[in-house]
N, C-alpha and C positions, 0 to 999 in steps of 0.2 A: 253637336251630334251626340245622341245618347250612347254611353259607353257599352251598353248591353245589346246594341243592334247586331244584326247578322254580319254586316260589312266589317265592323270592327273585329268581331270574333274570328273572321276568316284571315286576318293579317297574321301570317306566320313568319318566324325569323328568316326562313329561306327566301320568302318573297322580298323582305326588306334587304337582304344581302344582295339579291339579284338586281334590285332597283339601284342600290348603292353602286354596284359594279358597273351598271349601265352609265350612270352619271360620271363615275370616275373615268371610264373609257372615253366618253365624250369630251371630258375636260382635258384628258391627255392628248387627244387628237387635235383639239383647238390649240392647246398650249404648244404642241410641236409645230403647227403651222405658224403661229405667231412668233415662236422662237426662231424658226428658220428665216422667215421674212425679216424679222427684227435684226438678226445677226448679219444677214447679207447687207441690209441698208446701213447698219452701223459701220461695217467695214468698208463699204464702197460708195456711200452717198456723197462723201466729200470729193470723190473723183469725178462725179457727174457734173460737169460744168458746161456752159454754152459752147466753149471751144471743143470740149470732148465730143459733143454731139454734132458739131457742124464742120469738123475737119477730118482728114484722114491721116493716118500715121505716116510721117515723113522724116527721115533722118536729115535730109537737106534743110528742111524748114524747122526742124526740131519740134515737131508737133506730134501729139498722141491723140488720135481721134477714131471714131467708129462710124462716121457717116456712110462710108462705102459699105460696111457690113450691115448697117441698118437698112439701107436701100435694098441690098441683096436679100435680106430676111423678108422684107415686105413683098418683094417680087415673088419669092418662093411661096409665101403664105397665100397670096392672091391667086397665083396660077394653080397651085395645088387644090385649093378649095373650089375654084371655078370648074375644075375638071372632076374632082372626086364627089362633090356634093350632089350634082344632078344625077350622076351615074349611081351613086350609093342609094339615094332616096328613090330613084326610078327602079332600081333592082329590088329594093325592099317592097315597093308597091306591087311589082309584078309577082314576086314570090308569095306575098301575103294575100293579094286580092284577085289575081288572075290565074296563077298557076294552080293546077289541081294537085292536092297532096299525094305524094307517092315517092318512089325511090329516087326519081330525078331531083325533086325538091330537097329531099333529105341529103342527097349527095352534094348538092350545091351548098346547103347550109353547113354540112360537115367540112367541105372544102374552105368555106369562108372562115370558119372557126380555126381551122388548121393554119390558114394563111395569116391570121392575126397573131399567131404564136411563134412565127418564124423570127429568129433574131435579126435585128436591123442590119447587122454587118453582112448577112446573106443577101438582103435586098440590095445593099450597096454593091456587092460583087456582081449580082445579076444586072443591076442598072448600068454599071460600068461596061459590062460586056455587050449587053443587048442595045441599050439606048446610046451609049457612048461610042462603041466600036462598030457594031452591026449597022445601026442607023446613021452613024457618022456624026453624032452630035457632040462627041468628045466631052471634055470637062466643061460643063455649062450649067447655067441656072435652069434651063429647060430639062436637061438630063436629071438634075436633082429633083425638080418638080414632078416629073413623070415617075421617078422612083418612090417619092413620098406618096404619090397618089395610090400606088399599089399597097403601101403600108397602111394608109388610113381608110382605104375603101371598105375593108371588112368592118371596121369600127363604126362607120356611118351606117352601113347596111344593117348590121345586127341591131344597133340601137333604134333605127327607124322601124325595123320589124317588130321589136318589142313594144315600141310606142303605138304602132298600129293595132297590135293585139289587145292593148288595154282599152281601146275604144269599144263600147258595148255593141253587140250585134243589132240591137234594136235601132241604133242610129242608121245602120245600113238598110235594114228591112223597111224602116219608116220612110226613108228618102226614096228608095226604089218603089215602094208602094204608092207614093204620091206622084209617080211618073217621071222622076229624075233619071237621067242616064247614069251609067256607072261612073264614068269619068267625072261628071258634074258632082256626083255624090262624093267621090274621092277628093275632088278639088275644094269643095265648099264645106264639107262636113268632117271627113276623116283627117285630112291634113291639118286643119286648124285645131282639131281636138287633140291630135298627136303631137302638136308643135313643141310642147315642153320636152318630150323625149327626144325629138329630132334635134332640138337645140343642144341637148345634153351630148348627143353623139358628135355634133359639129364642134362643140367646145373641147371635148376630149381629143378629137382629131387635131384641133388647133393647138392644143398643148403639146401633142406629140410632134407636130410640125416644127413648132418654135424650139422645142428642146432637143431635136434630133441633131446628132453630130456624126456618128459613125458612118451612116449611109452617105451623108453629104461629103465626107472626106474622099470617098471613092468616085463621086459623081459630079459634084458642083465645084470642087477645088477650094482654094483658100485666097483667091485674089480679092483685095479690098479696094482697088483703085476705082475711081469714077471716070466716066467719059469726060473728055475735055470739051466743054461747051463753048459755043461761039455766039455771035449776035443774031444768028439766023434761027428763028423759032422752028422752022421746018427741019433744019439740020439737027437741032437739039432733040426734037421728037424722034427723028430717025435713029439717033444715037441711043436714046432710051429704049427704043424698040429692039435694036440690034443687041442690046445688053443681055437679053435672055439667051443669046447664043454664045456668050462668053463666060469664062470662069468667074464665080462669085462666091466668096466665103461669107457665111452667115455669122450672126453674133455668137452662136454656140461654138462655131469653128474658131473664131477669134479668141473666145474665152479659153478654149482648150490650149491654143497656142501660147497665150499669155501665161497660163498656169505652167505650161511646159518650160517657159523661159524664166520662171520665177518672179514674174511681175504680178504679184497678188493683188495689189491695189487696183490696177487696171482690170483684172479679172473680176473682182467684186463689183467694180463700177459697171461692167457689162452685165453682171448678174442683176443689178438694180434695174437697168434699162429693160432687160428681159421680163422681169416681174411686172414692170409698169406697162409694157406692151401687151402682155397676156391679160392684165386686168382691163385695159382699155378695149381690147378686141372682144373679150368676153362680155363686157358691158354693151358694146355696140351690137353684138350678136343677140343678146337678150332683148334689147330695145327693138331691133328689127323684127325678131320673132313675135314680140308683143303686138306690134303694129299689124303684122300679117294675120295674127289670130283674131284681132279685132275686125280686120277687114273681111 
């Protein structure tokens, strides 16, 4: 390129400094992520063995395992997302596409934003009193899932709203002008177009579910035992179904207890498992969203 061109002359020292600051900031963010993940895996990867993943902690059998906590974590993830995702996405669709802008919509959006900023321990206290005592669910996986649903619902709703707002209005008017119904337009055009933003909200919610401990201490408890299975398939399915009404400590609860007891190797091992679970679930969510967008 000619050194006398206008583009070259416009390069000022301030612009170069800003560009360098952006690259440095990006490098620091990536380095911090890699550093944290690398340190956790370095400290805990040797603890993650097949026995560690497939047994429960037992002083009698002299085993240290997290299978019970792993099952409880998957229970809470699945139940919470099954409840929160349809409600959050449906609420966003109503607020963005059906409700008329006004004071009521503004009030709902303000309430949603306020709800997302409440400390998790407050949700835990509310869940313990309302779901645990008032509804009689006591310390259980279901109580913890209902409490986490309240926590992640604003996250999914707001992200879905923002994703829907990024879809051009020409998509809406074009589909309606061709005779499509509003729901058909939303289902076949808006939702696939907004899917990346919706998936982002679900992934953020997923991260909060997996990493939550304070609220679950008050609602789900810390029990890590598994049901005693028999040779009857129907009996085993019944026990798995009734497990949601029993206390169940997640991996984060167990990590907290291990750190409290000074068992740092086990705690870092649980941290490795948590990182792997988050990565796998995020990957599955993105693959599912990609198939829905193509469909």
